[in-house]
Every structure is written in C-alpha cells, then in structure tokens.
N, C-alpha and C positions, 0 to 999 in steps of 0.2 A: 561480028562489024561495030565499031564503035562511031559515035557521033563526038563534034566538037563544041563545048560550052558556049552558048551565043553572048554577044553583051547584054547589058541594059539600053542599047543603041539599035539592035535589030530587032527583029519578031523572034518571038519563042512557043512553043507552047508547053503546054503541063500537064504530065501522069498523075492522076491524082489517086492514092493508092491505099485507099480507104472506102467507106462507105459509109449510107444515111444521112445525119443533117450535117455533119463537118464535108463531108464530100461534096454535098450541096453547096455550102455557105462559101467552101475555096473555088469552087466553077461561077457563083453568082461575081466576087469580084475580079476573076480575070475573065468571064465575058465583059466587064466594065474596064478592066485595061486593056481590054484588045486583044489578050492574050487568046491563044486556044487552050482548048483543056479536052483530056483523051480521060475516061474511067474504065477500071477494071469491075467485073462484078464477076461472080460465082453462077451456078446454074439456076440455085433461089432468087437470086438478083435479078434475073436478066430482064426484068419489066420493072425493077426497082426504079424511082423516082431520079438518085443519082446517075443509075444507067442511060436515063433517056433522058438528063438533062444536058448530059457534055458533047460537042463535036463529034466526036468516035467514041465506042467501048468495046473493049474487046476483053473475051472469056478468060478467068484462070480458073486454076482448081480451088485456090484457098488465098485468103489477103493476107496470110504470113507465109507465102511461097514466096520469098524474096527474088530466087532463080526466076522465076516466070512474069514477076513484075518486072524488073530488071529487060527482060528480054520484051514484054509486052512494049516500055517503052519506046527501046529501040527497034522494034515494031512499028510501031505509030510514027516515028519521026520524032516522037518528042524531046526537048534538051534538057528539061528538068522535071523531075518527081518531088513531089508536096505529099508528104505522109497524114497529114492529118494529126490527130491523137489514136493512142491507143494502139495495134495491131502493132507494124513495124517500124512507129515513129521513132522509137526507143531502141533502137538494136544498131550499135555501132557497125556491125556487119554488114547490116545493109547499109549506111551508110558508106562503109567504103565499096560496096558493091557497084555502088551508083556510081560514085567517085571512078571508080576502076575502067568501067563501060564506057568515061566521057560524059555521066550524067550530073547536070549542077543537083544537088540534095539541096531543098529546102529546110534548111535546120542547121544545126550545130555541127562541128567538126568531128567524126568518130574518137578523137582523145577526149572532146569534152562531157561526148556521151556516156563513153566508160568511166571518166572520174564520177560523176555524178549520179550515174545509174546503178552502182552499187551502193548503197547507203552507207556503208562500213567505210568504203576510200572516200564518198563523199562528204562524211563529217570529217573524216582527218583532214582532207583538203582543205575545208572553207573554215575549222581551228585555226591552221594553218595561215590563213588569210583576221583572223581577228575576231572569227563572227562566232557569236555565242553558243554552245552547243550542251547538250544533256548528259548527265552523267549514265554510264551505265558499261556493256559489253557485249562482245559479237563473238559467233563464231568462223573458224577461219574456214575455206570455199573446202566443199568434199570432206569437212573432220566435224562432223557434230558431237557436241558433247554430251558424253553419257548423263546420265538421271545424278549421278553425283556430283560432276563437275557441273552441272547445271544449279542444280541446288546450292554448292556451295558458293557460285559466282552472284547469284540472285542473292543471296543473305548480304554477302558483302557489298551488294548495292540497296538493298532496302524495297520491300514491298509498299505500295504497288508499282506492278510491272508490265511494260506492253511488248508483247513480241511483235517482230515485224520482218518480214522476208525484205533478206539483202536486197535481190534483185529486182521487184519492181513494188509497183503505190496499189493508187488508185483503193486503199483500204483492203485488197485483200490477204486475206492469211493472217490477217491481224487479231492477236487474242489478248486480253488484259487479263491480270492475273494477279490475284489479290492476296493468296494465301500457299504457304508450298503444297498444302493438300492437291492443287489443282495444277501445277504448273507444269508435271509431268505430262498428262495428257495433253495440254494445250498449245505444249510445244510439237508434241507428234502430231496434232489435228493444224498444227500454221505448217509444221513442214512438210506434210502431203500439200497441203493446201498450196503452198509456196512451190511444190515443185510440178503440181497438174497446172500453175497459173503460169510459172515465169521458166520452168525448166530447171530450177536453181532451188534446193530446200535451208540454204544458209538461213541464219535466222540473225536478227539484230536485237539486245534485249534491252529498253530504255528504261528511265525512272517515270512511270508513270503519275502527269499533272493530275490535279485534281482539278474539278472542274476548270478545262483547256478550251483559251480558244483559238481558234486556226484561222491562220489569219495571213495572206499570202502577196506579197508584191511581184506585181509585173517590170519585164526586164528586157530591154534592145539594147543589142550591141551588134555594132559595123566590124565591118574586115579594115576597119581605118583606123582603130582604138579607143570607138568615142563608144560612151556606156552611158544608157539613160534608165532611172526609173520611172513608171509610170503611175506609181500609189496604190495602194493595197487596194484588198477585195479582205473583205469578211466572209467565212467559209465554214461556221461554228456549229450550222444546223446539220446535221447528219444521222443519217440511219445505217448501222453497220458499219461504220466508219467510210461510210460513201456521201459523199456530199448532196444535201437533197437542195437548198434552197442558200444563194450569193449574194450578197449587194456590197457595191461599192460606192462612197468609201466606208469605212469600218467606221458605225457607229461609237466604239469607243477611242478611238487613236485621236490626240489632238495634230495639233499642227507640226508640234516639236516634237512629240512619236512618230510621227510618219517620216519624220527628217532621218530622224536614228534608222528605223529598220529599213527605211529605202537605201539608203548608205550602206549597211550589210547585207542587201542583196546586192548590190552593185559590186562591192568587194568580193560576194560567193562569185558571181561574173566572172568577173574579173580574174578570180584563184584557179580558174580552169580553161582558160582562151576562149571564153564563150563566143559567139559570133548568134544575129537572129534573135527571134522572140524567144524567151526563156521565164518558168516562173521560180521565185524561191519561197519556200514555203515555211511557216515559224509558229511555232505553240507560244503564244502569249499567256500570261498569268495577270489579272490586274488585281490590286493589293490598295489599301489606306481606305478613309474614312470617307465624311464629306468632302465635298469640293475635287483635284483633280486627283483621278488615280495614279497610283503608281503603275507601272509598266516593266516584266518582267518580258523577256521573250529569247527563245534559242531555235535555233536551226531547225528542222525537221527533214527537210530534203528537198531537192529542186529540179523540177521537172523541164527536161529539153524540149520541152516542142511547145505548141498552142494549148493551152487551156480549155474546159467544157465549157467554164464557164469566162469566156475573155468577151462576151458580150458585155459583163456591165464595164471594165475598164474606156471598151470603145464607145460607150453612151455619155460618160463622164467626161472623160479626157480630154482639155482644152486645150491648142495649140497656138499659142502668140493669140487666145481668146477664143478661137473658134474651136464649139462645142465638134466633138464626135472625131474617131480616126479609125482606118481601114486596119487592122494586126496583121492580116494576112497580105495586103497589100505590101505592107513594111517588110513585111518578111519574105515576098517577093522581090521586093528592092535591095535585100541588104544580100540574098543570094547570087543577085546579078554583078553586083560589086558595088553597088551606088552607097555610097555614104548618108548617116542618117539627116534627114533636113533639118531638124531643129537641136537644139539643146536642152541641161536640164533647167537651165532659166526662163525654156519658151513655154516649158507645162505647167498649166495648173488645172484645176478641178470645180466642174459645173455642176450642181445638181446632186440626184441621188439616183441610181439604178439597181433596180432587183430582177434577178435570175430564175425560176422555178423550173424544177427540173419534172417532163411529166414521164413517167417508169411505166413499164407493163407491170405493176405488181399491184398486191393485195394488201394494203395498208392496215387493214383490219384484222387480218391472219395472219400478224408478224413480218409483213412485205413481203412475203411469198411472191416468188413470179409467177406472172401468168403468158396468157399466149392467144390465141385468136383468129379469124380474121376481121379486117379493116372493115365494117360493112358499109358504115357513113362515117365521114372524119369534119366537124365545122369548129374553125381556127379563129381565134376572135382577132377582129379588122382592126383594133385600135391598140395592138400591139408588138413587137416585134417578137416572129417565133422563127426560131429554126426548129425545122421539122424533117424528120426523114421517110415519114410515113405518108401514104396515099391512100384514098379508099379505093377499093378492091383489093389489095397487100393482104401478107398474110404476117403475124408478128410469132415468131420460133421462139424456140428457146436455145437457137444457136450462136446469138448474137448477146451482147448484154442489152440490157432492160429499158434501158433510156430510148425514150421514144421523140419527144423533142424538148425545147426549152422556150419558155416563156418570158420577154424581155420589156420591165416597162419603166420609164424615165419619169421623175418629177421633178421640181424644184427642189423639193426636200423629202426625205424620208419618208414622214407622213401621206403624202400624194405619190408616191412610189409605191408604198404601201394596197392604197386602195384604188390605186389606178390595175396594181395587179391580184386584184382579189377582183374586181371587176373583170379583168382580162379571163381569170380560171372560170370564174361564172361562166364565158362563153366559151369556153374551151369542153368540147362534148367530142369524145371519143367512142363509138359503137361496135361489140363485137369479142372488145379485149376490155377484162378489168384494168383501170388504172387508177393513178394515188392522187387525181385531181381535186376530186374531198376533201381526200388527207390533207393536200395543199393548204386550200383555204380555210381548214380547223387550226393548223399550224401558225399561220400569220396571222390569226386574229387571237392566239395563245399573249396574254398582258406580258408573260416575260418578253416574247419576240416584240410587240408594239413598243418596250421600253429600251428596248434595244439591251437586254440584262440576256446575251447569248452565252453560249457552252456546247461544247463538243458533245457532251451526254444528255443535252436538255429531254430528245425525244425520248429518248431510253428512261430518262428520272422523273422528270414531269413533262408527261406526255400530252399535246393538249387533248381538250374533249373529244371522248368515241365518239363514233358515226350513234344514230341512234338505231336503237335497239329495235323499235319496230317501224316496218314500211309503211312511207306516210300515207295516208289516207286519199291523197290525190293520185299517189302513184294507180293504185290499184284501180280509182275509181279512172284512168285517165285510159289502163290496162282496157279494161273491161267496155268501155266505150270504142277503143280502137278497134278492139275485134267484133262488134257489135256492128261497126260501119262494115265490118265485109260479109254482112248477113243483109245492107241493103239493096237494095235493086241497083244496077250497077256496080256494087261492092265485089269482094271476091271471093261469094256465096256458090256454092255448087249449082244453083238454081233460080232462074227466075217466077219459077210457080211461086206466088204467094203463100200457096197453103201444103208448100214444099217447103218453106225457110223456114227454120226455126228463130224467127226472132220477135216472136211474142208478138205477131201481127193478129189478130181476129175481128170478126165479126161485128161482133159487139161493140170494141174498140182494144186498144193494146190490153197485154200482160205481159207481168216479168218473165224478162229471160234470164238465167242465173249461169253465172260462170264461177265456175272455180280457176284463181288463178296463184302460182306460186312463183316466190321468188327466194333462189340459193340463200341459206341460213334464216330463213324466215319462216314461220306459219304462212298456213293457208288462207286462201281468204275468199267469200263468195260474196261475189258481188250479183247486185241485181239490178237488170236496165230493164225501163220501158220507156215509150214515146209518150211524152207529157204531151198529150192530146190538147191541156188547156191553155200550155203554151203556146201553139196553134204555128210555132215558127219551124221550117225545115231543120234537122238537128236539133230538137231539144228534146231531151230525157229529165227523169228523175233516175237518180242513183242511191241504192241501198248497197254500203259496204257491210259485210258482214249482218247484225241486228242495229244496225244505224236509223235513224230515221232518214226518211227519200231526203235528198238533197238537186236540184234543180241542175239543169248541169245540159251545155250546150258542147258540140264534137263536129270540128270538121276538120280533113286533110288538105294538103297542099295540092296542087295539082299534079306533082310526080310523086307524089306520096309520101314525103322525103319526110314531109313534117304533120305534126297533130296538132291542132290547135281545141283547147280544153278550157271552158269556164264552168267551173265549179266552186259551190262556196263562197261565191261572189267573185272569187278572184280568177284571169285567165292567163295563160301558164302556155308557151309552146313548148312541145316538144321533139327532140330530133327521132326516127323509128328506123327501124330497120327489122327484117326479117332475115335469121340463119338459117339456110337450107340445110343445111347440115343437120343441125341440130332441131329444127323446125322452131326455138326458141324468139320471142319477139323482144327486141331491145329499143327503149324509149330514154333517152337522155334529156336532162334543161341542167339550170345553173351549173354545169362542171360535174355532175353526179349521172353516171349512168346505171341504169336497172334491166335485167334482163330477167323475164316474166314467162312463164309459161302456162299453158293451161292445160287443166285434166278435168279429168270427166266427171262430170258433175257427183255420178253416184260414186266416187272413187273413194276409199275409207284416209282420212289424214294421215300421214306419215309421224308414228310418234320418236322424236327427235330422241329422245330419253329414253328411250328402251334398249333395255342389254344388248349392249353390241354383238356380232356374232362371230368376234376374235378376228375377222380379216383386216389388219393394217393395210393401208391404202396408201397411195403418194399422195402428197397435199401440192404438186406440181409440177407438169412435164417436166420430163429433163432426162440425165442417163445416172442409171445406177454405179456408181464409183464402190461400194460395198456391203455386202450380208455377213455380219460377223456370227451370225450364229446355225445352230443346222437341226436339221427335225430331231424333236427326245428331246433336246436342250431346255434346263428350268430355265425362265428369265424373270427379272424382278420390273415392278412398273419404274417405267422411265429407261429400262436397259436400250443402249439402241440394236434396232433390226436391220436396220437398211440404212445406207447413205445415201440421198440421191443429189444429184449434182444437176443445175440449170442457170441460163446467164452469167456463168459463173460465181454463181453462189451454190455453199457444200450444205446441206440439210440432215442433217439428222434425224431419223422417225425411229420415237421409242414405243417400247410396247405401254399398253394402255395399263393395263394391271399383269399384277406375276399368275406365270403359268406356265403351259408347255407348249415348244413351239410345236406345230403339226405339221409345219406344209412350207415351201417355201419357193416362190411361184415366179423367182426374178436371180439372174446371177449377174455378175458386176460385166460393166460393159453394155449392156441393156437401156434398150431404150424406151420410157414410156410415160403414157399418155395419163394427164391428171384425173386420181382417184385408179387407179390401175393399182390389180391386188401386189401385193410385194411380199406378206409375210402371214401366217395363220396361229394365233396362237391362242390355247386352250386354257382359261381362265381355272384356277384353284377354283375345285368347290368346297363346300364348307363341309368338314367331318361330324360325325355326332360326338357326342362331349366324352363319351368314354373310348371312341377306335383311339386302336395306337397310331400314332403319327407316321406319313408315309417320310420316308427317308428318303425319296425322291424330288422332295415339293423345299425350299428353301424357310427353314425355322426363323422367327422372328429375329432371333441372336443372329444369324448369317444373315440376315435382309442388312441389321443395324452395323453389321461390321462393313457392311458394303455400302451404305447410304454415304456423300462427301461429306 
C-alpha cells in the first residue's frame, strides 16, 4: 500500500518517528498548524507523554525498526514522516524507504544525508566548495589501519589528535590522544564504541585543537534554490564531547565573523544539494591580544536534521524585526514544497538565549548515568521547558540520558544567564539524580560568566564542586518530615498517644531521635521535640548531631507533595516524595534533590573508609559489554575488570587494588542494576620481610612495565 504526498494546500498528517521531548515539541507545532499527528511507541513508552499527546499512537518493537515505522505511517494514513533527531533522522536508507512508500520525509534528500553522514566524505565535499577543514587522515570503510600504519599516519599529522567515528556524531566514540603510547588502545575503544553506536567502526583522525570553541550555524534550504543561515550557536560547554549548555549568539563572534562563518555554512549546504533545516558545525580558535580577537574556524561536520539546541536560535532570530521563529514549522513547509518566506536580508537577531540540558546523570560521580522513577516533577513557569518526562514515569538506561531542556531569553547575555539560574533553581525532579545543581554551579563559573569558553573547560577548569557535607537544613527538614508522620492524623501506625513514638510525655515533650543517611554522606542523628514555649502548632526544636537546639516549624501541603520548613530563621519549601520500591524519601529545593533514608537509631554507623571486601560493583545501571578477566588472573590496580554501557556511554570499571580475581558474577550481554556485583578481587597480602616472593603476584618491576 502506498500513499500520495499531499501539497501544502491540502490537509496532512505527520507521523513522528521519535520519542521524548523532541516528539512532544514536534507534535506541539503540528497541532498549532492544524496538522494531524501520529506517534509511535514501544511497550515501555505506552504511557509516555509523547504517546498520549498525539492524535493517534501505534506500537512498534523499536524506534530503529524502519520497516515497522514506515508500515505504521501507512496504516495510520499519514502522508509525512518527521524523524526528529537521533534514531533514524540521519539514516539515508530510512529516507529512501519513506520516499519509496509515497511518504514525504521531513528532511533532506537521501543523497545529502549520505554525503554529510560520513565524516570523511563530508570533509572532502565541503573542502571542494572552499570551506576550511582540519588536517588529518581517515580509514577506509571495512579496512581499519593496523597498529603500525596508524602510528605512522598519526606521526605525520602530529599530536595531539582526536579520533572520531566516521559514521556518527553526538560525541560518541570520540577519543583525545596526546601521545603514541595511548593511540592503539584509544583506537580500539573508539572502534568498539563506533560499531556499537553506528554499526561502522571506521575512524576519522584529525588534529586536536587546543582550547577549541564549538560553534555551529543553523541553515535553511528550500527546494527552489534558496539557502539562508540563521546565525550561530555557541556549544562549547561539553562533557565527554557532548553538549551541556548552548547559547545564541556566541559571545565570541563579531558581526563580520558571523557573516564569514554563515557564508561558509551556506556553501557547505549548497555543496550537497541540501533542503530543510540543518546545522553546520565548526571548530573555532580565537587568538590575539587586546581588542578584537582573530578567528580561525574549520569544518567539523554537518548534522542533516534538527539539533537538540535549536530552541536558542528560535528565541533570538528576528525576521523583518519580529522576534521568534518555529524551525519545525519551516521544516514541514519546506517538505511540502513551499519556498522560504524570507531571504538573508530579512534575518536579524534580538537579545540572547541560553539552553541547559537536564540529564539523568550524577555530575559528582564523573557524570555517570542514573535512573529511577519520576516520583515528582516541578518545572519552572518563567522559562521555556521542552520536556519528555512526567511524574509517574520511569527513567531507564535504554535511551539517551537527556530528560528535558530549559531555555531562557534576555535582552542581553547577563540577563539570560540570570533567568537561567532562577529557572534551574525552580526545576526539581525527585526519584532520579539529575545534573541540575551542577548546571547552576557551571553557569556561575567566572569564565562562563565572562564568555571565555572552550570545549575542555568542564574537564580542565571545572566549576566549584558540590558541598562535601549535606546542608544542616536538609537533615532538619527530613527529620521534621518523618516527625510529621507521627503526629495525630499523620502516617503513623496508631492514634494512641502512648503507643506513638513521637516523644510525647505526660510531663512535657521529650526528644525523638532520627538517624538519617544520604548517599555518599555520613549519617546524622537528628533529635526533634515539640517546642512547648512556642505554643504554636507545628513548632519544634531540632538538634542535628551535637549542635545547639534550633527553633523550627514544619507543615505539609494538603496533598503531601510539599514540605514548608522554617529553620534557623529561613523558610524553604521542599518538594517531597516517597519511593515505594526502596522506602527512601526524597526532598528537593533550589534545583537540588536529596534522597535520605531512615536508619534504626541503634544501628552502627557504616565506616566508608573501612577495608573493602574486594567486590567490584557496577557504578550505574546498564549492560555488560565485556569482562576481560577470568578467575585466577592476577590484576593491577586500575586494570579494567568489566565494561558497562548505559545511555550510550561506555564505562570501564577498574580494579581498586593489586590482587587476584576470585570471582566473576556477570557475562557480556547481562543487564545489571546500579551496585550489582561484577567481579571479586582478593587483594595482595603483605608478606613477611624474609618470605620468598610469590611468582603469581606481579612484581614492582612488572607493574612498572605495564604502567601507561
């Protein structure tokens, strides 16, 4: 069965071949345009926000099953398919399959996807059009360079180098290499991740720019020969080569530099016969002393789709003086055959916009992916939030860790950043650790405030770390929250005043002790008692550990979702939720969320510095990719014991000390939760001074030989 593409003058229905926040964002525009929307979903997403938002939703086995998605489009009566970003958005075969079925693909032609989708071919194509490119070398598809050839080519290019998968983007598989000693191992890891992520291990190797800035230009091209650029976005704040914060315009570029970079982006789009919305990415280097810096830039890649960070462009672009555009609407109209409704001379820019990506990750543990239930969600009302999650949902390791995007606009950069700080402070998600508090610290970094950005800033000049100790007000609030459970009408098991352990006595109130622990923090004993002198309901005295008693009040909202506490003269309102799966209680305020669980008062404090038992556990929920050790094998501190992948991130789990592997609990392909046992290592025991050396244990000389 096939359908006939409709013109822009007849009704249309669009199937959105994606999920999460981008699917919702596309559906929102389609509804405003009066165009029908169809969602696809897996079993896990049957109740997801994007599934519920569409006019019709159809089940598929997976978002990468192009045949099933084309069949769903035909079944639904859709005439168009919008791929969003990720998944099949840059898959030329999918674009051809849509065209073959009579469906309009909302994106560029398959030939342009192929030309720009392979980094090696893309580099050759744009270089022929006069776009500047970086020096380097490339492997041929299916013919990886052997170690000697790789080392020779690298020596000719010169270190440092950046290894990149030719077939994909998003920072996946990229490795920086600073010396020949690291090259072979880094290339093997990059090929493995490239094969897993994109099905192609071919590598492109380029000169690594020191302190680079990542600047990209939004382009639009119609089917009538018109190509324009909409200015640039600064995307230099990255971790693991993936963007964290983006802004428009760049604080670096002058008007003349913007015109030069925009012209190069237009040339790149024309070189491959592009139509639709696309992004040309550049690596930029600024040099020079006082005054206007000199700028050199080189082509990085072209993304033949909508970008995650497209909202900042939408917020600042002004067409004939009217601020704000909708790139999804323009994509759809171009796909329907309409010409661009404006030319380059009609484009200007107003104000400044910033976007922060909310990730399910623990920034204080090396940005490891997290997960869990969305017990409660509070989003800022004074900012644009493109979100893909809702309370009651679940964050799993099956998809990318990005949950939402917060976007703010201001008349200038300083005001946009101020509004972003306020918006992040109002964003609270309970049940899953996110990077929101880290984002606030990052945006307060002096270099970020000054616009002195580079892609290695987070790695080499990180923002202030999170406080080492949990704030006293959080322990106090958690104890008061538990105390409210014991009040008459609370969650306590009994209304009998003599049977309720809340410290009530005939002669007056007594202290009720609570021992509370938060992950990676010492436990605290918090004592609470009613403040008889205050005489007001909800009035207490609180002592955290051995501190002095502090007057406090506490009350919950009618629905129990908020806790308002006055402690040490300051009033704070916390979002609160209980996780029925673990029994842990979550509190959140100011963009930070904490999970605190009650421990028996008589329980011994855990000594986090005690000798470990040798059980090495998974630092995140995910899938085991490799276990390169076996029982009986001698290992050194730092030796990889297992490789775990989650949310498109590969993490090597090292041995904590020299020793011998005594147990392997998992096999490649196994799904593991966080803290699941992986490998057990028996540490090397100290030998008596006169004892002969054990030949099975690596000697110091052997360790030196294996030290990178």
